[in-house]
C-alpha angles and dihedrals in degrees: 000000000000125000110238135187110245104221098175139358116209118172109292093351135076131198108219135181129210130156094001093304128107127204142165115248132172109277089229088062091072122082124211091272091058094252130133139178116284090230094051089051091047092051094046122119109267112250125207133002125314094233093170090066094034093055097032091110097046117115115234122230110256136203088257090058091052093045090052091053092046090054092045087056092048097254108141110142139048087252091056090051093048095044097051116033091160092063088042088057089045090053089051093049091047092050091051091043092093093049091048092049091049093049093050092045090053092049093047090052088061091062092057 
């Protein structure tokens, strides 16, 4: 038996989480202590999107990307960084923008 986190109960079904994975199992498979058989969990219907696979090809923002955006916004020195945290945050957001766009486009493609 494994202790699972019950995320949602819906009629005869339960969405449960264990080890970073969510599945749908029969509600009756849970005992009063929110445990179920490991085999029942492993045979459950996967719940949610496998983001690890979906995003496996996405390039991650690097320090070089952030530095480029800092320079584009005129931030070149320690004093510049300390004096204008708003623009530093803007540079970080700009650097992450490409990653965010790719993530959103990948998720949108699932709806088609």
